[in-house]
C-alpha positions in Angstrom: -47.5 22.8 -12.3 -47.2 19.5 -10.5 -46.9 19.4 -6.7 -45.5 16.2 -5.1 -46.2 15.0 -1.5 -44.0 15.9 1.5 -42.5 12.4 1.8 -40.2 13.2 -1.1 -36.5 12.5 -0.9 -35.0 14.9 -3.5 -31.4 14.1 -4.6 -29.5 16.7 -6.6 -26.9 15.0 -8.8 -27.0 11.6 -10.6 -23.5 10.6 -9.9 -22.3 7.5 -8.0 -23.4 8.7 -4.5 -26.8 10.1 -5.7 -27.7 6.9 -7.7 -26.5 4.6 -5.0 -28.6 6.4 -2.4 -31.7 6.6 -4.7 -31.6 2.9 -5.4 -31.3 1.9 -1.8 -34.1 4.1 -0.7 -36.3 3.2 -3.7 -36.2 -0.4 -2.4 -38.2 0.8 0.7 -42.0 1.4 0.6 -42.0 4.6 2.5 -39.8 6.9 0.3 -40.6 8.7 -2.9 -37.2 9.3 -4.6 -36.5 12.0 -7.2 -33.1 12.7 -8.7 -32.4 16.0 -10.4 -29.5 16.0 -12.9 -28.5 19.1 -14.7 -26.7 17.2 -17.5 -28.4 15.4 -20.3 -26.9 12.1 -19.2 -26.6 10.5 -15.8 -23.3 9.3 -14.2 -21.6 12.5 -13.2 -17.8 11.9 -13.2 -18.6 8.2 -13.8 -20.3 8.5 -17.2 -18.9 7.0 -20.4 -18.7 8.5 -23.8 -19.4 6.3 -26.8 -18.7 7.1 -30.5 -17.9 5.1 -33.6 -17.6 1.8 -31.6 -15.3 3.3 -29.0 -16.0 3.7 -25.3 -14.2 6.2 -23.1 -14.6 6.9 -19.4 -13.6 10.2 -17.8 -10.1 9.0 -17.0 -9.4 5.7 -15.2 -12.2 4.2 -13.0 -12.0 1.0 -11.1 -14.0 -0.8 -8.4 -12.0 -1.6 -5.2 -12.7 -5.2 -4.1 -11.4 -4.9 -0.5 -14.7 -3.8 1.1 -17.2 -6.6 1.4 -20.3 -4.4 1.5 -19.3 -2.4 -1.5 -18.4 -5.5 -3.4 -21.8 -7.0 -2.7 -23.5 -3.9 -3.9 -21.5 -3.9 -7.1 -22.4 -7.6 -7.7 -26.1 -6.8 -7.0 -26.0 -4.1 -9.7 -23.8 -5.7 -12.3 -24.4 -9.5 -11.6 -21.6 -11.2 -13.6 -21.0 -8.3 -16.1 -17.6 -7.3 -14.6 -14.1 -8.4 -15.3 -11.2 -8.8 -12.9 -8.1 -6.8 -13.9 -4.6 -6.4 -12.4 -3.6 -2.8 -12.0 -0.7 -1.4 -14.1 -0.4 2.4 -13.7 2.6 4.6 -14.2 4.2 8.0 -13.9 6.4 9.8 -16.4 9.2 12.1 -15.1 12.9 12.6 -15.7 12.0 11.5 -19.3 11.3 7.9 -18.1 8.3 5.8 -17.1 8.0 4.4 -13.6 5.4 2.2 -11.9 3.0 4.2 -9.8 2.0 4.0 -7.0 5.4 3.3 -5.5 6.7 -0.3 -5.5 10.1 -1.7 -4.9 10.9 -2.3 -8.6 10.2 1.3 -9.5 12.3 2.7 -6.7 15.3 0.6 -7.7 15.2 2.2 -11.2 15.6 5.8 -9.9 18.9 7.4 -11.0 21.6 6.8 -8.4 22.1 10.5 -7.7 18.4 10.9 -6.9 18.6 7.9 -4.6 21.7 9.3 -2.9 20.2 12.7 -2.4 17.0 11.2 -1.0 19.0 9.2 1.5 20.7 12.4 2.6 17.3 14.0 3.0 16.3 11.2 5.3 19.1 12.1 7.7 18.9 15.9 7.6 15.5 17.5 8.0 14.6 21.1 6.8 13.7 22.8 10.1 12.1 25.7 8.4 9.6 23.5 6.7 8.5 22.1 10.1 6.9 25.4 10.9 4.7 25.6 7.8 1.6 23.8 6.7 1.1 23.6 2.9 1.7 21.1 0.1 5.4 22.1 -0.3 6.2 21.9 3.4 4.4 18.6 3.9 6.2 16.9 1.0 9.6 18.3 1.8 9.1 17.5 5.5 8.1 13.9 4.8 9.8 13.0 1.5 12.6 15.5 1.3 13.5 18.3 -1.1 14.9 16.0 -3.7 11.7 14.0 -4.5 9.7 17.2 -4.1 11.7 18.9 -6.8 12.0 16.1 -9.3 8.6 14.6 -8.9 5.9 16.2 -6.8 6.3 19.9 -7.5 5.8 20.2 -11.3 3.0 17.7 -11.5 1.0 19.3 -8.7 1.5 22.9 -9.9 0.6 21.9 -13.5 -2.5 19.9 -12.3 -3.9 22.5 -9.9 -2.6 25.6 -11.7 -1.3 26.9 -8.4 2.1 27.4 -6.7 2.6 24.5 -4.3 3.1 26.7 -1.3 -0.5 28.0 -1.9 -1.9 24.5 -1.8 -3.2 23.1 1.5 -1.3 20.1 3.0 -4.6 18.1 2.9 -4.1 17.7 -0.9 -0.7 16.0 -0.3 -2.1 13.8 2.5 -5.0 12.5 0.4 -2.7 12.1 -2.7 -0.2 10.0 -0.7 -2.9 7.7 0.5 -2.6 6.4 -3.1 1.2 6.2 -3.0 1.1 2.4 -2.9 -1.3 0.1 -4.7 -2.5 -1.3 -1.4 -3.7 1.7 0.6 -3.3 -0.3 3.8 0.5 -0.1 3.3 2.1 3.0 4.8 4.0 5.4 2.6 3.9 8.4 4.8 7.6 9.5 4.5 11.0 8.5 3.2 11.5 6.0 6.0 8.3 4.1 4.8 9.7 4.2 1.2 12.9 2.7 2.5 11.0 -0.1 4.1 9.4 -0.8 0.8 12.8 -1.4 -0.7 14.2 -3.5 2.2 11.1 -5.5 2.9 9.2 -6.2 -0.3 5.6 -7.4 0.2 2.6 -8.6 -1.8 0.5 -5.7 -3.0 -3.2 -5.9 -3.7 -3.5 -4.8 -7.4 -6.7 -6.5 -8.5 -9.8 -4.5 -9.3 -13.2 -5.0 -11.0 -14.4 -3.2 -14.1 -17.8 -3.3 -15.9 -17.7 -5.0 -19.2 -19.5 -2.1 -20.9 -17.5 0.7 -19.3 -18.0 2.5 -16.0 -21.0 4.3 -17.3 -22.8 1.0 -17.6 -22.7 0.7 -13.8 -24.6 4.1 -13.5 -27.0 3.1 -16.2 -27.9 -0.2 -14.5 -28.6 1.6 -11.2 -30.7 4.2 -13.0 -32.8 1.5 -14.6 -33.3 -0.2 -11.2 -34.4 3.1 -9.6 -37.0 3.7 -12.3 -38.2 0.1 -12.1 -38.8 0.7 -8.3 -40.8 3.8 -9.0 -38.1 6.4 -8.6 -37.9 9.5 -10.8 -34.8 10.8 -12.6 -35.0 14.2 -14.2 -32.2 14.9 -16.7 -31.3 18.1 -18.4 -33.1 19.6 -15.4 -32.6 23.2 -14.2 -33.3 24.2 -10.6 -34.9 27.6 -11.0 -35.8 28.3 -7.4 -35.4 26.9 -3.9 -37.7 28.3 -1.2 -36.5 28.2 2.4 -37.9 29.1 5.8 -35.9 29.7 8.9 -34.6 26.2 9.3 -35.9 24.1 6.3 -35.8 23.7 2.6 -39.5 24.2 1.8 -39.6 23.6 -2.0 -37.5 23.0 -5.0 -38.7 24.2 -8.4 -37.2 22.3 -11.4 -38.4 22.9 -14.9 -42.3 22.9 -14.5 -42.3 20.8 -11.3 -42.3 21.9 -7.7 -41.1 19.4 -5.2 -41.6 19.7 -1.4 -38.8 17.6 0.0 -38.8 15.7 3.2 -35.0 15.9 2.7 -32.9 17.5 0.1 -29.6 15.6 -0.6 -27.2 17.8 -2.4 -24.3 16.0 -4.3 -23.7 18.8 -6.8 -21.4 21.7 -6.6 -21.7 23.8 -3.5 -21.5 27.0 -5.5 -24.7 26.0 -7.3 -26.5 25.3 -4.0 -25.4 28.7 -2.6 -26.6 30.5 -5.8 -30.0 28.8 -5.5 -30.5 29.8 -1.9 -28.9 33.2 -2.2 -25.9 32.3 0.1 -22.3 33.4 -0.3 -20.2 30.4 -1.5 -17.2 31.7 0.6 -14.9 31.3 -2.4 -15.3 27.6 -2.5 -14.5 26.4 -6.1 -13.6 23.4 -8.2 -11.1 22.4 -10.8 -12.6 21.3 -14.2 -11.3 18.9 -16.8 -10.9 18.9 -20.6 -11.1 15.3 -21.9 -9.5 14.5 -25.3 -10.7 11.1 -26.5 -8.5 9.9 -29.4 -9.5 7.2 -31.9 -6.3 5.6 -33.2 -5.9 3.6 -36.4 -3.6 1.0 -34.8 -4.1 -2.1 -32.6 -2.2 -0.8 -29.6 -0.2 2.1 -28.2 3.4 1.9 -27.1 2.6 1.7 -23.4 1.5 -1.1 -21.2 0.0 1.2 -18.5 -3.7 1.4 -18.0 -3.2 5.0 -16.9 -0.2 7.2 -16.5 0.6 10.6 -14.9 2.8 13.2 -16.7 4.7 15.5 -14.3 6.8 17.3 -16.9 5.7 20.9 -16.8 6.5 21.3 -20.5 3.9 18.7 -21.4 0.3 19.7 -21.8 -1.2 16.3 -20.8 -1.7 15.6 -17.1 -2.9 12.0 -17.3 -3.5 9.5 -20.0 -5.6 6.3 -19.9 -6.0 3.4 -22.3 -9.6 2.1 -22.2 -8.6 -1.0 -24.2 -6.6 -2.2 -21.2 -9.8 -2.1 -19.1 -12.1 -3.8 -21.5 -11.6 -5.5 -24.9 -14.9 -4.0 -26.2 -13.8 -0.4 -25.6 -12.6 -0.1 -29.2 -13.4 -1.6 -32.6 -11.3 -4.6 -33.7 -7.9 -3.5 -34.9 -8.1 0.0 -33.3 -7.4 1.5 -29.9 -8.5 4.6 -28.0 -6.6 6.9 -25.6 -8.1 9.4 -23.2 -6.0 12.5 -22.3 -6.9 14.7 -19.4 -6.0 18.4 -19.0 -7.1 20.5 -16.1 -8.4 24.1 -16.2 -10.8 26.5 -14.5 -14.3 26.8 -15.9 -14.6 30.0 -18.0 -11.0 30.4 -18.8 -9.6 30.7 -22.3 -8.5 27.1 -22.2 -12.1 26.0 -21.2 -13.6 28.2 -24.0 -11.2 27.0 -26.7 -10.0 23.5 -25.9 -9.2 22.8 -29.5 -6.4 25.3 -29.4 -4.3 22.8 -27.4 -4.7 19.9 -29.8 -1.7 20.7 -32.0 0.8 20.7 -29.1 -0.9 17.7 -27.5 -0.3 15.6 -30.6 3.4 16.5 -30.5 3.5 15.6 -26.8 2.0 12.2 -27.5 4.8 11.5 -29.9 7.4 13.0 -27.6 6.5 10.7 -24.7 6.3 7.6 -27.0 2.6 6.9 -26.8 2.3 7.1 -30.5 5.0 7.1 -33.2 3.3 9.5 -35.7 0.6 12.1 -35.5 -0.9 10.3 -38.5 -1.8 7.4 -36.1 -4.7 9.7 -34.9 -7.9 9.1 -36.8 -10.3 11.2 -34.9 -10.6 13.2 -31.6 -13.5 14.2 -29.4 -13.3 16.9 -26.8 -15.5 16.8 -23.7 -15.8 19.5 -21.0 -16.2 18.2 -17.5 -17.1 20.9 -14.9 -16.4 20.7 -11.1 -14.2 17.5 -11.3 -11.9 18.2 -8.3 -12.3 20.3 -5.1 -9.6 23.1 -4.9 -7.8 22.8 -1.6 -6.1 26.2 -1.5 -4.2 27.2 1.6 -7.2 28.5 3.6 -10.0 26.4 2.2 -10.7 24.6 5.5 -11.8 27.9 7.3 -14.0 29.0 4.4 -15.5 25.5 4.0 -16.2 25.2 7.7 -17.9 28.7 7.7 -20.1 27.7 4.7 -21.1 24.3 6.2 -22.0 26.0 9.5 -24.4 28.3 7.7 -26.0 25.4 5.8 -26.5 23.5 9.0 -29.4 25.8 9.8 -31.5 23.8 7.3 -32.4 20.6 9.2 -33.6 18.8 6.1 -30.5 19.5 3.9 -27.7 17.0 3.7 -24.5 17.3 1.7 -23.1 14.1 0.1 -20.7 12.7 -2.5 -17.4 13.9 -3.8 -18.7 17.3 -5.1 -21.3 18.1 -2.4 -18.9 17.3 0.5 -15.9 19.0 -1.3 -14.2 15.7 -0.9 -11.2 14.4 -3.0 -12.2 10.7 -2.9 -12.3 7.5 -4.9 -15.3 5.9 -6.5 -15.7 3.3 -3.7 -15.8 6.1 -1.2 -18.8 7.5 -3.0 -20.6 4.2 -3.1 -19.9 3.8 0.7 -21.3 7.3 1.3 -24.5 6.5 -0.5 -25.0 3.2 1.3 -24.4 4.8 4.7 -26.8 7.6 4.0 -29.5 5.1 2.9 -29.0 3.1 6.1 -29.4 6.3 8.2 -32.7 7.1 6.5 -34.1 3.6 6.8 -33.1 3.3 10.5 -34.6 6.7 11.3 -37.7 6.6 9.1 
């Protein structure tokens, strides 16, 4: 058994936040950094899968270029190995494709009866909904019952596997922050949407993407951490965490015992609670099934880099086209598509993902992505656990109670999308890692 010294910074989870934090701390001379990753590969939700010359991310990933500090960090890691891309994303509902997030040209294409009913919704509010606080009431209150019925309801209920009145309004608020390509532009209600139509504006659509796939970004940071003397343990199982009244005393992983100065937890809260024998207060996550299709054709019949599918009769939730992110994501003359389906870990769908494949192929033809099922040459299925926090109607009270209990450990910090139970973007995770690193450096 190996015992490391008490200056150790132990980070659980080798996703974006954990890797960013580890790299920034490894640059300093007074920190020993160890990352514990339970998967065989680093990257978390930002890993890439590669087979037969194809490269697939876990759905669409992109680097926001609006924050200077984040952009400088990306350039430091990737140098010139990124490409600048204009965003083209869409949504499929009412058996048509529309640009998403909202923009004036998409709104003009809505059926006239939908536009007319939405205008009526703007004038007459549903007073009953004003007294409630869930996803349904938030959307109806701010966007009206028409758009709720034809657009928001089916997609949300299919995606989360929950009735919309059982979903907390936080989910709608965070989702609608992405309702326009430029998040600085308001889209809080129907009046804001009307302003988009009447006063068109220039939207920031540009983003950066690593030439080798988003997983290449994580691999580059991993290499830098190791070069600076940091340790990354993969396929690593935490078998025991010893605690005292107000500290995490030791973490046993495989045959190593670490005595952390600080333990930074970016993994699932339920795993932390299990390790320290705490109740998780019912905090849970939504998982993903990823279907990576190799197609024997040069392109698919869609110009969208990614697209959301709201029709409740379709299995697919979101589809992305890696070849529209990077030209080297597929062999010459071929194209790949990534289809995402949500589920709960341990369910029949999670245990038997191949059972969905026959219907999924039919759906891809139905929505016009491929013309024939014979276009599919191969398919790979990947299970992705703990991809999204589940914001059910009373999650805030249970999460607050859990975090209050965890605060007793003065050397435990929660971080990242999964550890903070935070529905965020990739640049938010980078920012979180940079801020934590600055806090440690300034207080060391």
